[in-house]
C-alpha positions in Angstrom: -13.3 -13.2 -0.4 -14.8 -15.1 2.3 -18.6 -15.1 2.6 -19.8 -13.7 5.9 -22.4 -16.5 6.3 -19.9 -19.2 5.7 -17.3 -17.6 7.9 -19.7 -17.3 10.8 -21.0 -20.8 10.3 -17.4 -22.2 10.4 -18.8 -25.5 10.0 -17.4 -29.3 10.1 -15.0 -32.1 10.2 -16.5 -35.1 8.5 -14.5 -37.7 10.5 -16.3 -40.8 9.1 -19.0 -41.5 6.6 -22.7 -41.3 8.1 -24.8 -44.3 7.4 -28.5 -44.9 8.2 -28.2 -46.8 11.4 -31.2 -46.2 13.8 -30.3 -45.1 17.3 -32.4 -46.1 20.2 -34.0 -43.5 22.4 -31.8 -44.7 25.3 -28.6 -44.4 23.2 -29.6 -40.9 22.0 -30.1 -39.8 25.6 -27.0 -41.2 26.8 -24.8 -39.8 24.0 -26.5 -36.3 24.4 -25.7 -36.4 28.0 -22.0 -37.3 27.2 -21.8 -34.3 24.8 -23.4 -32.0 27.4 -20.9 -33.2 30.0 -18.0 -32.5 27.6 -19.2 -29.1 26.8 -19.7 -28.2 30.5 -16.3 -29.6 31.3 -14.5 -27.3 28.9 -13.9 -23.8 30.2 -11.2 -22.9 27.6 -9.8 -24.5 24.5 -7.1 -23.7 21.9 -6.6 -25.5 18.6 -5.3 -25.2 15.1 -8.2 -25.2 12.5 -8.6 -25.9 8.8 -11.7 -24.3 7.2 -13.1 -25.5 3.9 -16.0 -23.7 2.2 -18.5 -24.8 -0.3 -16.1 -24.0 -3.1 -13.3 -26.1 -1.7 -11.2 -23.1 -0.7 -9.2 -23.9 2.4 -8.0 -21.4 5.1 -6.0 -22.4 8.3 -5.6 -20.7 11.6 -5.8 -20.7 15.2 -8.8 -21.2 17.4 -9.1 -19.8 21.0 -12.1 -20.3 23.1 -13.2 -19.2 26.6 -16.5 -19.4 28.3 -18.7 -17.7 28.6 -19.1 -16.3 25.0 -15.6 -15.8 24.0 -14.0 -17.2 20.8 -11.4 -16.1 18.2 -10.7 -17.4 14.8 -7.3 -16.0 13.9 -6.6 -16.7 10.3 -3.2 -17.4 8.7 -1.1 -14.4 7.7 -2.3 -12.7 4.6 -6.0 -13.2 5.3 -7.7 -9.9 6.2 -10.5 -11.6 8.2 -11.0 -11.9 11.9 -13.8 -13.5 13.8 -14.3 -12.8 17.5 -16.8 -13.5 20.1 -16.3 -11.0 22.9 -18.7 -12.4 25.3 -21.7 -10.4 24.1 -21.7 -10.9 20.4 -19.9 -12.5 17.5 -18.1 -10.0 15.3 -17.0 -10.6 11.7 -14.2 -8.2 10.7 -13.0 -7.5 7.1 -10.0 -5.3 7.3 -9.5 -5.3 3.5 -12.7 -3.2 3.0 -13.0 -1.6 6.5 -16.2 -3.3 7.5 -17.6 -5.2 10.5 -20.8 -7.1 11.2 -22.3 -8.2 14.6 -24.5 -11.1 15.5 -25.9 -11.9 19.0 -24.2 -15.1 20.2 -27.6 -16.8 20.4 -28.1 -16.2 16.8 -24.9 -18.0 15.7 -24.3 -21.9 15.5 -21.2 -21.2 17.4 -23.4 -20.4 20.5 -23.5 -24.1 21.3 -19.7 -24.3 21.9 -19.4 -21.1 24.0 -22.7 -20.8 25.9 -22.4 -23.1 29.0 -25.9 -22.7 29.9 -27.5 -24.2 26.8 -29.3 -27.5 27.2 -28.4 -29.4 23.9 -31.0 -32.0 24.7 -33.8 -29.5 23.7 -32.6 -28.9 20.2 -30.0 -31.5 19.3 -30.0 -35.1 18.0 -27.4 -37.8 17.5 -26.5 -38.4 13.9 -25.6 -42.3 13.4 -22.1 -42.9 12.4 -20.4 -46.1 11.0 -17.8 -46.2 13.8 -18.7 -46.7 17.4 -15.8 -44.3 18.2 -17.2 -41.4 16.6 -20.1 -39.4 17.9 -21.8 -36.8 15.7 -24.5 -34.4 17.2 -26.7 -32.0 15.0 -27.9 -28.8 16.7 -30.8 -27.1 14.9 -33.7 -24.9 16.1 -36.7 -25.6 13.7 -38.3 -22.4 15.0 -35.2 -20.3 14.0 -34.1 -21.8 10.6 -32.3 -18.5 9.8 -29.7 -19.5 12.5 -28.6 -22.6 10.4 -27.4 -25.8 12.0 -24.2 -27.3 13.2 -23.0 -30.9 13.3 -20.3 -31.5 15.8 -17.9 -34.4 15.5 -16.4 -36.0 18.6 -13.9 -39.0 18.9 -14.5 -41.1 22.1 -11.3 -40.7 24.1 -11.1 -41.4 27.7 -8.5 -38.7 28.5 -10.4 -35.9 27.0 -13.1 -33.7 28.9 -16.2 -35.8 29.4 -14.6 -38.6 27.5 -14.9 -36.8 24.2 -12.4 -35.1 22.0 -14.0 -32.5 19.7 -12.6 -33.0 16.1 -14.5 -30.3 14.4 -17.9 -29.4 13.1 -19.9 -29.0 9.9 -22.1 -25.9 9.6 -25.0 -25.3 7.2 -26.4 -21.7 7.0 -29.9 -20.7 5.9 -28.8 -20.6 2.3 -27.4 -24.1 2.4 -23.9 -23.0 2.3 -21.7 -25.6 3.9 -18.5 -24.9 5.9 -16.2 -27.6 7.4 -13.9 -27.0 10.2 -11.3 -29.7 11.3 -9.4 -29.1 14.5 -6.0 -30.5 15.5 -3.6 -29.9 18.6 -6.6 -29.5 20.8 -5.8 -28.3 24.4 -8.5 -27.9 27.0 -8.8 -25.8 30.2 -5.6 -23.9 29.5 -5.1 -20.3 30.7 -6.5 -17.8 28.2 -6.2 -14.1 28.8 -9.3 -11.9 28.1 -7.1 -9.7 26.0 -7.2 -12.5 23.4 -10.7 -11.4 22.5 -9.9 -7.8 21.9 -9.7 -6.4 18.4 -9.2 -3.3 16.2 -12.4 -1.9 14.7 -11.6 -2.1 10.9 -13.6 1.1 10.4 -11.5 3.3 12.8 -8.5 1.3 13.7 -9.5 1.6 17.4 -9.2 -1.1 19.9 -12.3 -2.8 21.3 -12.6 -4.9 24.6 
């Protein structure tokens, strides 16, 4: 059984070890601006993902993202879980027990990826890395600790949007449960149908927009 909090956190690919190397204010500002440029340059994305929870359980699937507010984590065959952001909320759907849970997008760490209007400079900081080619940014609202935190991992790559390739993220919920997501086969700004973010209500079997 997948814990709801961990699934919603869907947290992080640790691409390289973190070391205590101080970052200057100028470097912080420049790196955050680069991340903001990447996020604003991405209107849609598809990727394969590998999710690891705190117990070491690994699940694979396909991620589809379309701004504003739409995201879908389609798990591998046999996993009766679906996570969908339909533009208004994030839905956690468990078809094995016929239950669903709903969170406003603003309350989810995933909001930083699918809300193009967020200014990450207000609540994010660069996490030093041992490699100059890796950029890690932690987003956290100290006034809303119940929302958890997310650390996004980017690889510097000139051909990617904003010069950064999103490799994954690590999410930590308010109960300190860590989830790691690693991405592969990333494709940016590809056509994505809005129908991708429809789903069957597990309580009734009806279709939702």
